[in-house]
py3Dmol code that shows the C-alpha trace and the ligand (Angstrom):
import py3Dmol

protein = """\
ATOM      1  CA  MET A   1     -69.290 -58.969 -22.680  1.00  0.00           C
ATOM      2  CA  SER A   2     -69.336 -62.405 -24.276  1.00  0.00           C
ATOM      3  CA  ARG A   3     -68.686 -61.418 -27.918  1.00  0.00           C
ATOM      4  CA  GLN A   4     -65.714 -59.244 -26.979  1.00  0.00           C
ATOM      5  CA  THR A   5     -64.194 -61.448 -24.321  1.00  0.00           C
ATOM      6  CA  VAL A   6     -60.420 -61.483 -24.589  1.00  0.00           C
ATOM      7  CA  TYR A   7     -59.709 -64.889 -23.153  1.00  0.00           C
ATOM      8  CA  VAL A   8     -55.936 -64.473 -22.855  1.00  0.00           C
ATOM      9  CA  GLN A   9     -54.238 -61.087 -22.537  1.00  0.00           C
ATOM     10  CA  HIS A  10     -50.518 -60.425 -22.147  1.00  0.00           C
ATOM     11  CA  CYS A  11     -49.521 -57.279 -20.290  1.00  0.00           C
ATOM     12  CA  SER A  12     -47.147 -55.971 -17.699  1.00  0.00           C
ATOM     13  CA  GLY A  13     -47.811 -56.102 -13.964  1.00  0.00           C
ATOM     14  CA  VAL A  14     -46.165 -54.732 -10.816  1.00  0.00           C
ATOM     15  CA  ASN A  15     -42.587 -53.523 -11.442  1.00  0.00           C
ATOM     16  CA  GLY A  16     -43.012 -54.286 -15.136  1.00  0.00           C
ATOM     17  CA  LEU A  17     -43.114 -58.041 -14.542  1.00  0.00           C
ATOM     18  CA  GLU A  18     -44.841 -59.821 -17.403  1.00  0.00           C
ATOM     19  CA  LYS A  19     -48.300 -61.125 -16.611  1.00  0.00           C
ATOM     20  CA  ILE A  20     -51.138 -62.887 -18.353  1.00  0.00           C
ATOM     21  CA  ILE A  21     -54.800 -62.277 -17.663  1.00  0.00           C
ATOM     22  CA  LEU A  22     -57.292 -65.085 -18.295  1.00  0.00           C
ATOM     23  CA  ARG A  23     -61.000 -64.314 -18.625  1.00  0.00           C
ATOM     24  CA  GLU A  24     -63.971 -66.553 -19.190  1.00  0.00           C
ATOM     25  CA  VAL A  25     -67.306 -65.453 -20.589  1.00  0.00           C
ATOM     26  CA  ARG A  26     -69.173 -65.383 -17.284  1.00  0.00           C
ATOM     27  CA  GLY A  27     -66.762 -62.837 -15.862  1.00  0.00           C
ATOM     28  CA  PHE A  28     -64.284 -64.840 -13.792  1.00  0.00           C
ATOM     29  CA  SER A  29     -60.649 -63.863 -14.310  1.00  0.00           C
ATOM     30  CA  ALA A  30     -57.164 -64.895 -13.227  1.00  0.00           C
ATOM     31  CA  GLU A  31     -53.754 -63.232 -13.384  1.00  0.00           C
ATOM     32  CA  ILE A  32     -50.534 -65.157 -13.739  1.00  0.00           C
ATOM     33  CA  TYR A  33     -46.983 -63.832 -13.477  1.00  0.00           C
ATOM     34  CA  LEU A  34     -44.280 -65.473 -15.567  1.00  0.00           C
ATOM     35  CA  TYR A  35     -42.065 -64.833 -12.552  1.00  0.00           C
ATOM     36  CA  GLY A  36     -42.721 -67.913 -10.427  1.00  0.00           C
ATOM     37  CA  GLY A  37     -45.325 -69.226 -12.877  1.00  0.00           C
ATOM     38  CA  GLN A  38     -47.502 -67.851 -10.129  1.00  0.00           C
ATOM     39  CA  VAL A  39     -51.226 -67.182 -10.063  1.00  0.00           C
ATOM     40  CA  ILE A  40     -51.583 -63.839  -8.288  1.00  0.00           C
ATOM     41  CA  SER A  41     -55.275 -63.159  -8.669  1.00  0.00           C
ATOM     42  CA  TRP A  42     -58.473 -65.112  -9.191  1.00  0.00           C
ATOM     43  CA  LYS A  43     -61.687 -63.115  -9.252  1.00  0.00           C
ATOM     44  CA  ASN A  44     -65.295 -64.196  -9.491  1.00  0.00           C
ATOM     45  CA  ASP A  45     -67.975 -62.761 -11.770  1.00  0.00           C
ATOM     46  CA  LEU A  46     -68.616 -59.971  -9.238  1.00  0.00           C
ATOM     47  CA  GLY A  47     -64.955 -58.960  -9.368  1.00  0.00           C
ATOM     48  CA  GLU A  48     -64.324 -60.242  -5.828  1.00  0.00           C
ATOM     49  CA  GLU A  49     -60.780 -61.458  -5.165  1.00  0.00           C
ATOM     50  CA  LEU A  50     -60.676 -65.096  -4.061  1.00  0.00           C
ATOM     51  CA  LEU A  51     -56.950 -65.385  -3.348  1.00  0.00           C
ATOM     52  CA  PHE A  52     -54.930 -63.596  -0.703  1.00  0.00           C
ATOM     53  CA  VAL A  53     -51.912 -61.500  -1.667  1.00  0.00           C
ATOM     54  CA  SER A  54     -50.082 -59.603   1.040  1.00  0.00           C
ATOM     55  CA  SER A  55     -50.125 -55.805   0.907  1.00  0.00           C
ATOM     56  CA  LYS A  56     -46.372 -56.094   1.548  1.00  0.00           C
ATOM     57  CA  ALA A  57     -45.711 -58.687  -1.140  1.00  0.00           C
ATOM     58  CA  SER A  58     -42.425 -58.094  -2.900  1.00  0.00           C
ATOM     59  CA  PHE A  59     -42.630 -58.224  -6.648  1.00  0.00           C
ATOM     60  CA  LYS A  60     -38.838 -57.990  -6.876  1.00  0.00           C
ATOM     61  CA  PRO A  61     -36.934 -61.054  -8.068  1.00  0.00           C
ATOM     62  CA  PRO A  62     -35.316 -63.053  -6.548  1.00  0.00           C
ATOM     63  CA  ASN A  63     -37.855 -62.745  -3.697  1.00  0.00           C
ATOM     64  CA  SER A  64     -40.882 -64.948  -3.936  1.00  0.00           C
ATOM     65  CA  ILE A  65     -44.275 -63.282  -4.015  1.00  0.00           C
ATOM     66  CA  ARG A  66     -46.269 -63.658  -0.784  1.00  0.00           C
ATOM     67  CA  GLY A  67     -49.697 -64.831  -1.858  1.00  0.00           C
ATOM     68  CA  GLY A  68     -51.647 -66.271  -4.748  1.00  0.00           C
ATOM     69  CA  ILE A  69     -50.409 -69.749  -5.641  1.00  0.00           C
ATOM     70  CA  PRO A  70     -46.623 -70.166  -5.418  1.00  0.00           C
ATOM     71  CA  ILE A  71     -45.331 -73.459  -6.799  1.00  0.00           C
ATOM     72  CA  CYS A  72     -43.061 -75.420  -4.442  1.00  0.00           C
ATOM     73  CA  PHE A  73     -40.665 -77.543  -6.528  1.00  0.00           C
ATOM     74  CA  PRO A  74     -38.407 -79.536  -6.374  1.00  0.00           C
ATOM     75  CA  GLN A  75     -38.571 -79.320  -2.595  1.00  0.00           C
ATOM     76  CA  PHE A  76     -41.347 -78.513  -0.182  1.00  0.00           C
ATOM     77  CA  SER A  77     -40.184 -76.724   3.014  1.00  0.00           C
ATOM     78  CA  ILE A  78     -36.607 -76.796   4.310  1.00  0.00           C
ATOM     79  CA  HIS A  79     -36.382 -80.590   4.370  1.00  0.00           C
ATOM     80  CA  GLY A  80     -33.737 -81.269   1.730  1.00  0.00           C
ATOM     81  CA  SER A  81     -30.605 -79.664   0.364  1.00  0.00           C
ATOM     82  CA  LEU A  82     -32.289 -76.696  -1.325  1.00  0.00           C
ATOM     83  CA  GLN A  83     -33.681 -73.373  -0.188  1.00  0.00           C
ATOM     84  CA  GLN A  84     -37.129 -73.367   1.494  1.00  0.00           C
ATOM     85  CA  HIS A  85     -39.782 -74.568  -1.005  1.00  0.00           C
ATOM     86  CA  GLY A  86     -37.287 -75.085  -3.834  1.00  0.00           C
ATOM     87  CA  PHE A  87     -36.580 -72.699  -6.687  1.00  0.00           C
ATOM     88  CA  ALA A  88     -39.531 -72.851  -9.098  1.00  0.00           C
ATOM     89  CA  ARG A  89     -41.260 -69.916  -7.377  1.00  0.00           C
ATOM     90  CA  ASN A  90     -38.173 -67.725  -7.865  1.00  0.00           C
ATOM     91  CA  ARG A  91     -37.600 -68.374 -11.542  1.00  0.00           C
ATOM     92  CA  PHE A  92     -38.842 -66.759 -14.715  1.00  0.00           C
ATOM     93  CA  TRP A  93     -41.054 -69.226 -16.549  1.00  0.00           C
ATOM     94  CA  ALA A  94     -41.637 -69.052 -20.297  1.00  0.00           C
ATOM     95  CA  LEU A  95     -44.682 -69.491 -22.487  1.00  0.00           C
ATOM     96  CA  ASP A  96     -44.647 -73.100 -23.646  1.00  0.00           C
ATOM     97  CA  PRO A  97     -44.276 -73.083 -27.443  1.00  0.00           C
ATOM     98  CA  ASN A  98     -45.076 -76.760 -27.666  1.00  0.00           C
ATOM     99  CA  PRO A  99     -47.628 -77.753 -25.019  1.00  0.00           C
ATOM    100  CA  PRO A 100     -48.751 -81.364 -24.793  1.00  0.00           C
ATOM    101  CA  PRO A 101     -52.266 -82.156 -25.971  1.00  0.00           C
ATOM    102  CA  PHE A 102     -54.911 -81.938 -23.267  1.00  0.00           C
ATOM    103  CA  PRO A 103     -58.017 -84.100 -23.193  1.00  0.00           C
ATOM    104  CA  THR A 104     -60.827 -81.555 -23.317  1.00  0.00           C
ATOM    105  CA  THR A 105     -64.571 -81.772 -23.521  1.00  0.00           C
ATOM    106  CA  SER A 106     -65.295 -78.087 -23.278  1.00  0.00           C
ATOM    107  CA  THR A 107     -64.763 -75.144 -25.576  1.00  0.00           C
ATOM    108  CA  ASN A 108     -62.756 -73.444 -22.904  1.00  0.00           C
ATOM    109  CA  ARG A 109     -60.347 -70.880 -24.318  1.00  0.00           C
ATOM    110  CA  ALA A 110     -59.092 -69.195 -21.157  1.00  0.00           C
ATOM    111  CA  PHE A 111     -55.870 -71.048 -20.526  1.00  0.00           C
ATOM    112  CA  ILE A 112     -52.125 -70.624 -20.671  1.00  0.00           C
ATOM    113  CA  ASP A 113     -49.263 -73.100 -20.944  1.00  0.00           C
ATOM    114  CA  LEU A 114     -45.988 -72.298 -19.180  1.00  0.00           C
ATOM    115  CA  ILE A 115     -42.699 -74.114 -19.032  1.00  0.00           C
ATOM    116  CA  LEU A 116     -39.694 -74.129 -16.712  1.00  0.00           C
ATOM    117  CA  ARG A 117     -36.487 -75.915 -17.665  1.00  0.00           C
ATOM    118  CA  HIS A 118     -33.233 -76.682 -15.870  1.00  0.00           C
ATOM    119  CA  SER A 119     -30.622 -73.934 -15.819  1.00  0.00           C
ATOM    120  CA  GLU A 120     -26.860 -74.006 -15.333  1.00  0.00           C
ATOM    121  CA  ASP A 121     -27.252 -72.101 -12.064  1.00  0.00           C
ATOM    122  CA  ASP A 122     -29.829 -74.443 -10.556  1.00  0.00           C
ATOM    123  CA  ALA A 123     -27.812 -77.461 -11.678  1.00  0.00           C
ATOM    124  CA  LYS A 124     -25.132 -76.498  -9.145  1.00  0.00           C
ATOM    125  CA  ASN A 125     -27.557 -77.363  -6.320  1.00  0.00           C
ATOM    126  CA  TRP A 126     -29.867 -79.783  -8.125  1.00  0.00           C
ATOM    127  CA  PRO A 127     -27.911 -81.467 -10.907  1.00  0.00           C
ATOM    128  CA  HIS A 128     -30.796 -82.591 -13.091  1.00  0.00           C
ATOM    129  CA  ARG A 129     -32.408 -81.791 -16.410  1.00  0.00           C
ATOM    130  CA  TYR A 130     -36.168 -81.494 -16.400  1.00  0.00           C
ATOM    131  CA  GLU A 131     -39.144 -79.964 -18.151  1.00  0.00           C
ATOM    132  CA  PHE A 132     -41.898 -78.634 -15.936  1.00  0.00           C
ATOM    133  CA  ARG A 133     -45.030 -77.841 -17.952  1.00  0.00           C
ATOM    134  CA  LEU A 134     -47.821 -75.976 -16.230  1.00  0.00           C
ATOM    135  CA  ARG A 135     -51.282 -75.420 -17.646  1.00  0.00           C
ATOM    136  CA  ILE A 136     -53.439 -72.852 -15.866  1.00  0.00           C
ATOM    137  CA  ALA A 137     -57.047 -72.585 -17.014  1.00  0.00           C
ATOM    138  CA  LEU A 138     -60.373 -71.114 -16.047  1.00  0.00           C
ATOM    139  CA  GLY A 139     -63.147 -73.666 -16.360  1.00  0.00           C
ATOM    140  CA  PRO A 140     -66.518 -72.733 -17.849  1.00  0.00           C
ATOM    141  CA  ALA A 141     -67.883 -72.007 -14.360  1.00  0.00           C
ATOM    142  CA  GLY A 142     -64.829 -69.945 -13.388  1.00  0.00           C
ATOM    143  CA  ASP A 143     -63.051 -72.761 -11.572  1.00  0.00           C
ATOM    144  CA  LEU A 144     -59.273 -72.413 -11.468  1.00  0.00           C
ATOM    145  CA  LEU A 145     -57.556 -75.471 -12.884  1.00  0.00           C
ATOM    146  CA  MET A 146     -53.848 -76.187 -12.651  1.00  0.00           C
ATOM    147  CA  THR A 147     -52.027 -79.137 -14.152  1.00  0.00           C
ATOM    148  CA  SER A 148     -48.318 -79.733 -13.640  1.00  0.00           C
ATOM    149  CA  ARG A 149     -46.358 -82.199 -15.742  1.00  0.00           C
ATOM    150  CA  ILE A 150     -42.772 -82.802 -14.736  1.00  0.00           C
ATOM    151  CA  ARG A 151     -40.487 -84.866 -16.945  1.00  0.00           C
ATOM    152  CA  ASN A 152     -37.012 -86.160 -16.263  1.00  0.00           C
ATOM    153  CA  THR A 153     -34.865 -85.207 -19.272  1.00  0.00           C
ATOM    154  CA  ASN A 154     -31.534 -86.273 -17.772  1.00  0.00           C
ATOM    155  CA  THR A 155     -29.105 -87.580 -20.369  1.00  0.00           C
ATOM    156  CA  ASP A 156     -26.829 -89.246 -17.814  1.00  0.00           C
ATOM    157  CA  GLY A 157     -29.284 -92.048 -16.987  1.00  0.00           C
ATOM    158  CA  LYS A 158     -29.971 -90.664 -13.483  1.00  0.00           C
ATOM    159  CA  SER A 159     -33.318 -90.597 -11.710  1.00  0.00           C
ATOM    160  CA  PHE A 160     -34.366 -87.623  -9.630  1.00  0.00           C
ATOM    161  CA  THR A 161     -36.633 -87.227  -6.636  1.00  0.00           C
ATOM    162  CA  PHE A 162     -38.760 -84.253  -5.626  1.00  0.00           C
ATOM    163  CA  THR A 163     -41.545 -83.033  -3.385  1.00  0.00           C
ATOM    164  CA  PHE A 164     -44.193 -80.600  -4.563  1.00  0.00           C
ATOM    165  CA  ALA A 165     -47.014 -78.276  -3.477  1.00  0.00           C
ATOM    166  CA  TYR A 166     -49.488 -75.794  -4.919  1.00  0.00           C
ATOM    167  CA  ASN A 167     -49.156 -73.308  -2.060  1.00  0.00           C
ATOM    168  CA  THR A 168     -52.629 -71.770  -2.413  1.00  0.00           C
ATOM    169  CA  TYR A 169     -53.354 -68.719  -0.257  1.00  0.00           C
ATOM    170  CA  PHE A 170     -57.150 -68.488   0.005  1.00  0.00           C
ATOM    171  CA  SER A 171     -58.668 -65.142   0.895  1.00  0.00           C
ATOM    172  CA  VAL A 172     -60.944 -65.516   3.947  1.00  0.00           C
ATOM    173  CA  THR A 173     -62.953 -62.923   5.835  1.00  0.00           C
ATOM    174  CA  ASP A 174     -61.904 -63.923   9.336  1.00  0.00           C
ATOM    175  CA  ILE A 175     -59.719 -66.963   9.994  1.00  0.00           C
ATOM    176  CA  SER A 176     -61.500 -67.514  13.338  1.00  0.00           C
ATOM    177  CA  GLU A 177     -64.726 -68.158  11.441  1.00  0.00           C
ATOM    178  CA  VAL A 178     -63.289 -70.613   8.913  1.00  0.00           C
ATOM    179  CA  ARG A 179     -63.697 -74.380   8.934  1.00  0.00           C
ATOM    180  CA  ILE A 180     -62.032 -77.052   6.822  1.00  0.00           C
ATOM    181  CA  GLU A 181     -63.829 -80.281   6.065  1.00  0.00           C
ATOM    182  CA  GLY A 182     -62.244 -83.404   4.643  1.00  0.00           C
ATOM    183  CA  LEU A 183     -59.215 -83.708   6.923  1.00  0.00           C
ATOM    184  CA  GLU A 184     -60.887 -84.970  10.122  1.00  0.00           C
ATOM    185  CA  THR A 185     -59.368 -88.074  11.740  1.00  0.00           C
ATOM    186  CA  LEU A 186     -56.369 -88.082   9.376  1.00  0.00           C
ATOM    187  CA  ASP A 187     -52.732 -88.495  10.334  1.00  0.00           C
ATOM    188  CA  TYR A 188     -50.571 -85.401   9.994  1.00  0.00           C
ATOM    189  CA  LEU A 189     -46.993 -84.248  10.473  1.00  0.00           C
ATOM    190  CA  ASP A 190     -46.817 -81.201  12.704  1.00  0.00           C
ATOM    191  CA  ASN A 191     -44.261 -78.713  11.392  1.00  0.00           C
ATOM    192  CA  LEU A 192     -44.475 -76.878  14.724  1.00  0.00           C
ATOM    193  CA  LYS A 193     -43.359 -80.041  16.546  1.00  0.00           C
ATOM    194  CA  ASN A 194     -40.421 -81.178  14.475  1.00  0.00           C
ATOM    195  CA  ARG A 195     -42.632 -83.000  12.024  1.00  0.00           C
ATOM    196  CA  GLU A 196     -43.884 -85.422  14.685  1.00  0.00           C
ATOM    197  CA  ARG A 197     -46.802 -87.556  13.502  1.00  0.00           C
ATOM    198  CA  PHE A 198     -50.236 -87.176  15.133  1.00  0.00           C
ATOM    199  CA  THR A 199     -53.806 -88.151  14.355  1.00  0.00           C
ATOM    200  CA  GLU A 200     -56.390 -85.372  14.002  1.00  0.00           C
ATOM    201  CA  GLN A 201     -59.106 -85.689  16.632  1.00  0.00           C
ATOM    202  CA  GLY A 202     -62.645 -84.441  16.558  1.00  0.00           C
ATOM    203  CA  ASP A 203     -64.692 -82.701  13.942  1.00  0.00           C
ATOM    204  CA  ALA A 204     -63.872 -80.236  11.206  1.00  0.00           C
ATOM    205  CA  ILE A 205     -60.671 -78.208  11.511  1.00  0.00           C
ATOM    206  CA  THR A 206     -61.052 -74.692  12.954  1.00  0.00           C
ATOM    207  CA  PHE A 207     -58.454 -72.037  13.846  1.00  0.00           C
ATOM    208  CA  GLU A 208     -57.532 -70.319  17.090  1.00  0.00           C
ATOM    209  CA  SER A 209     -53.716 -70.334  16.963  1.00  0.00           C
ATOM    210  CA  GLU A 210     -50.773 -70.982  14.618  1.00  0.00           C
ATOM    211  CA  VAL A 211     -51.196 -74.098  12.456  1.00  0.00           C
ATOM    212  CA  ASP A 212     -48.624 -75.719  10.168  1.00  0.00           C
ATOM    213  CA  LYS A 213     -49.571 -79.320   9.418  1.00  0.00           C
ATOM    214  CA  VAL A 214     -49.012 -81.772   6.588  1.00  0.00           C
ATOM    215  CA  TYR A 215     -52.099 -84.007   6.405  1.00  0.00           C
ATOM    216  CA  LEU A 216     -51.273 -87.368   4.899  1.00  0.00           C
ATOM    217  CA  ARG A 217     -53.152 -89.355   2.254  1.00  0.00           C
ATOM    218  CA  THR A 218     -56.168 -87.099   2.296  1.00  0.00           C
ATOM    219  CA  PRO A 219     -59.386 -87.487   0.307  1.00  0.00           C
ATOM    220  CA  THR A 220     -59.282 -85.873  -3.151  1.00  0.00           C
ATOM    221  CA  LYS A 221     -61.860 -83.254  -2.077  1.00  0.00           C
ATOM    222  CA  ILE A 222     -61.378 -80.708   0.700  1.00  0.00           C
ATOM    223  CA  ALA A 223     -63.800 -77.897   1.585  1.00  0.00           C
ATOM    224  CA  ILE A 224     -62.767 -74.544   3.058  1.00  0.00           C
ATOM    225  CA  ILE A 225     -65.834 -72.908   4.512  1.00  0.00           C
ATOM    226  CA  ASP A 226     -65.832 -69.141   5.074  1.00  0.00           C
ATOM    227  CA  HIS A 227     -68.864 -68.673   7.304  1.00  0.00           C
ATOM    228  CA  GLU A 228     -68.736 -64.924   7.398  1.00  0.00           C
ATOM    229  CA  ARG A 229     -68.641 -64.465   3.649  1.00  0.00           C
ATOM    230  CA  LYS A 230     -71.019 -67.376   3.131  1.00  0.00           C
ATOM    231  CA  ARG A 231     -68.617 -68.890   0.639  1.00  0.00           C
ATOM    232  CA  THR A 232     -67.040 -72.320   0.364  1.00  0.00           C
ATOM    233  CA  PHE A 233     -63.987 -73.200  -1.680  1.00  0.00           C
ATOM    234  CA  VAL A 234     -63.879 -76.773  -2.890  1.00  0.00           C
ATOM    235  CA  LEU A 235     -60.378 -78.014  -3.610  1.00  0.00           C
ATOM    236  CA  ARG A 236     -60.069 -81.176  -5.709  1.00  0.00           C
ATOM    237  CA  LYS A 237     -56.729 -82.775  -6.379  1.00  0.00           C
ATOM    238  CA  ASP A 238     -55.264 -85.618  -8.308  1.00  0.00           C
ATOM    239  CA  GLY A 239     -51.782 -87.119  -8.001  1.00  0.00           C
ATOM    240  CA  LEU A 240     -51.241 -85.088  -4.819  1.00  0.00           C
ATOM    241  CA  PRO A 241     -51.949 -87.296  -1.801  1.00  0.00           C
ATOM    242  CA  ASP A 242     -51.084 -84.820   0.963  1.00  0.00           C
ATOM    243  CA  ALA A 243     -52.485 -81.431   2.016  1.00  0.00           C
ATOM    244  CA  VAL A 244     -50.707 -78.722   3.993  1.00  0.00           C
ATOM    245  CA  VAL A 245     -52.669 -76.319   6.171  1.00  0.00           C
ATOM    246  CA  TRP A 246     -50.875 -73.181   7.303  1.00  0.00           C
ATOM    247  CA  ASN A 247     -51.751 -69.992   9.118  1.00  0.00           C
ATOM    248  CA  PRO A 248     -48.976 -68.187  11.011  1.00  0.00           C
ATOM    249  CA  TRP A 249     -51.296 -66.421  13.491  1.00  0.00           C
ATOM    250  CA  ASP A 250     -50.314 -63.166  15.177  1.00  0.00           C
ATOM    251  CA  LYS A 251     -46.887 -63.867  16.714  1.00  0.00           C
ATOM    252  CA  LYS A 252     -45.294 -65.713  13.767  1.00  0.00           C
ATOM    253  CA  ALA A 253     -46.905 -63.245  11.352  1.00  0.00           C
ATOM    254  CA  LYS A 254     -44.924 -60.415  12.950  1.00  0.00           C
ATOM    255  CA  THR A 255     -41.691 -62.205  12.000  1.00  0.00           C
ATOM    256  CA  ILE A 256     -42.667 -62.379   8.318  1.00  0.00           C
ATOM    257  CA  SER A 257     -41.440 -59.166   6.761  1.00  0.00           C
ATOM    258  CA  ASP A 258     -43.666 -59.340   3.679  1.00  0.00           C
ATOM    259  CA  LEU A 259     -46.915 -59.895   5.592  1.00  0.00           C
ATOM    260  CA  GLY A 260     -48.861 -56.860   6.781  1.00  0.00           C
ATOM    261  CA  ASP A 261     -50.089 -56.331  10.350  1.00  0.00           C
ATOM    262  CA  GLY A 262     -53.184 -58.374  11.018  1.00  0.00           C
ATOM    263  CA  GLU A 263     -53.226 -59.871   7.525  1.00  0.00           C
ATOM    264  CA  TYR A 264     -52.956 -63.400   8.903  1.00  0.00           C
ATOM    265  CA  LYS A 265     -56.668 -63.044   9.745  1.00  0.00           C
ATOM    266  CA  HIS A 266     -57.551 -62.882   6.081  1.00  0.00           C
ATOM    267  CA  MET A 267     -55.467 -65.731   4.653  1.00  0.00           C
ATOM    268  CA  LEU A 268     -55.434 -69.489   4.853  1.00  0.00           C
ATOM    269  CA  CYS A 269     -53.013 -71.723   2.980  1.00  0.00           C
ATOM    270  CA  VAL A 270     -54.401 -75.096   1.991  1.00  0.00           C
ATOM    271  CA  GLN A 271     -51.920 -76.791  -0.272  1.00  0.00           C
ATOM    272  CA  ALA A 272     -52.405 -79.807  -2.498  1.00  0.00           C
ATOM    273  CA  ALA A 273     -49.047 -81.527  -2.112  1.00  0.00           C
ATOM    274  CA  CYS A 274     -46.882 -84.568  -2.432  1.00  0.00           C
ATOM    275  CA  ILE A 275     -44.545 -84.647   0.567  1.00  0.00           C
ATOM    276  CA  GLU A 276     -44.564 -87.836   2.619  1.00  0.00           C
ATOM    277  CA  ASN A 277     -43.617 -90.073  -0.315  1.00  0.00           C
ATOM    278  CA  PRO A 278     -41.489 -88.021  -2.711  1.00  0.00           C
ATOM    279  CA  ILE A 279     -41.818 -88.690  -6.439  1.00  0.00           C
ATOM    280  CA  THR A 280     -38.943 -90.394  -8.219  1.00  0.00           C
ATOM    281  CA  LEU A 281     -38.710 -90.184 -12.001  1.00  0.00           C
ATOM    282  CA  LYS A 282     -36.366 -92.128 -14.241  1.00  0.00           C
ATOM    283  CA  PRO A 283     -35.129 -90.460 -17.438  1.00  0.00           C
ATOM    284  CA  GLY A 284     -38.054 -90.136 -19.841  1.00  0.00           C
ATOM    285  CA  GLU A 285     -40.685 -90.548 -17.130  1.00  0.00           C
ATOM    286  CA  GLU A 286     -43.331 -87.908 -16.434  1.00  0.00           C
ATOM    287  CA  TRP A 287     -45.380 -87.108 -13.331  1.00  0.00           C
ATOM    288  CA  LYS A 288     -48.677 -85.265 -13.306  1.00  0.00           C
ATOM    289  CA  GLY A 289     -50.341 -83.405 -10.427  1.00  0.00           C
ATOM    290  CA  ARG A 290     -53.577 -81.409 -10.726  1.00  0.00           C
ATOM    291  CA  GLN A 291     -55.702 -79.187  -8.592  1.00  0.00           C
ATOM    292  CA  GLU A 292     -59.044 -77.577  -9.249  1.00  0.00           C
ATOM    293  CA  ILE A 293     -60.503 -74.934  -6.961  1.00  0.00           C
ATOM    294  CA  SER A 294     -64.095 -73.769  -7.148  1.00  0.00           C
ATOM    295  CA  PRO A 295     -66.077 -71.297  -5.084  1.00  0.00           C
ATOM    296  CA  VAL A 296     -69.541 -72.633  -4.277  1.00  0.00           C
ATOM    297  CA  PRO A 297     -72.464 -70.793  -2.663  1.00  0.00           C
ATOM    298  CA  SER A 298     -73.185 -70.666   1.037  1.00  0.00           C
ATOM    299  CA  SER A 299     -75.913 -73.292   0.750  1.00  0.00           C
ATOM    300  CA  TYR A 300     -73.124 -75.824   0.447  1.00  0.00           C
ATOM    301  CA  CYS A 301     -72.969 -78.342   3.274  1.00  0.00           C
ATOM    302  CA  SER A 302     -71.058 -81.498   4.082  1.00  0.00           C
ATOM    303  CA  GLY A 303     -71.552 -84.424   1.757  1.00  0.00           C
ATOM    304  CA  GLN A 304     -72.582 -82.157  -1.090  1.00  0.00           C
ATOM    305  CA  LEU A 305     -69.172 -81.460  -2.535  1.00  0.00           C
ATOM    306  CA  ASP A 306     -70.011 -79.737  -5.763  1.00  0.00           C
ATOM    307  CA  PRO A 307     -72.636 -81.949  -7.373  1.00  0.00           C
ATOM    308  CA  ARG A 308     -72.620 -79.732 -10.495  1.00  0.00           C
ATOM    309  CA  LYS A 309     -70.045 -81.480 -12.514  1.00  0.00           C
ATOM    310  CA  VAL A 310     -67.583 -84.229 -13.048  1.00  0.00           C
ATOM    311  CA  LEU A 311     -64.009 -83.668 -11.876  1.00  0.00           C
ATOM    312  CA  PHE A 312     -61.318 -82.827 -14.387  1.00  0.00           C
ATOM    313  CA  THR A 313     -63.166 -82.723 -17.654  1.00  0.00           C
ATOM    314  CA  TYR A 314     -60.765 -80.172 -19.101  1.00  0.00           C
TER     315      TYR A 314
END
"""
ligand_1 = """\
16
TA6
O -46.514 -74.089 3.911
C -46.086 -74.154 5.162
C -44.749 -73.485 5.291
O -43.721 -74.378 5.034
C -44.695 -72.892 6.669
O -43.878 -73.611 7.502
C -44.290 -71.482 6.440
O -42.954 -71.304 6.613
C -44.794 -71.254 5.040
O -44.618 -72.430 4.366
C -44.284 -70.048 4.280
O -43.039 -70.212 3.732
P -42.330 -69.044 2.973
O -41.010 -69.569 2.547
O -43.200 -68.709 1.807
O -42.234 -67.916 3.941
"""
view = py3Dmol.view(width=600, height=400)
view.addModel(protein, "pdb")
view.setStyle({"model": 0}, {"cartoon": {"style": "trace"}})
view.addModel(ligand_1, "xyz")
view.setStyle({"model": 1}, {"stick": {}})
view.zoomTo()
view.show()
């Protein structure tokens, strides 16, 4: 396929929504909707889907799309004056005609630059001017790389403050057989207990009931181990100190209208985030937050977090 690889393809997706397909030479691919600036699919070289998208996902604006990687900005959760998880996931993003230069050491050509700017409507609830630039790329080994740059473009001299998350829905075979490594012994805020602060006890995180926790100041590498599929996702992050882990389990799942019966078993949200200490930007200042997710083979084990390469060479 290599000579004919179309690295970036523009086409229309569900309900005619505009989407972009990225492909890299080894066969990995990703699909991104301009609606939400949202990654909706990430497939490996065997064509296996690595992200979860609900069979009941609504691809009808202004609903957000249940699955893939929604962007939570300028507010994570309901804590603040805005709607749950802010508005970036419910807006139409544009192709960025003037992306900033990226330091790159590879010949990678499978990438797209998107931009979201303030609108009159949003200014009623969040009275700020900003430019949110998002680069989404497939690395040479198929890794999915996302870089967000948010700049305060206020002309009234005012700072603004925001929280943020890449709300990644990983596809897992059976949530009961999944383990997360990298969050043991950390402090977390429990969303199921009014955001009370606790310290994680014991070994790796496993799942047997509803979980909705914000782990604080985590390591930059987290591993999500899918025993049944013999696959591990390694999540690396930069500029995003926190990590949210969410699975609604059976009872809560039934209250979520755009989640199919039993689908909670096949999804796990692990979100690179900045929540505990919100970011404040003065006019002219820019913030950057990156995540890189890579599937690694089943032979992976603790302490061997992806020895193949250096982080963030793109
Ligand atoms: O990411 C955790 C969380 O805030 C949960 O509390 C849960 O509500 C989830 O997000 C999904 O939110 P959504 O608005 O997409 O239904």
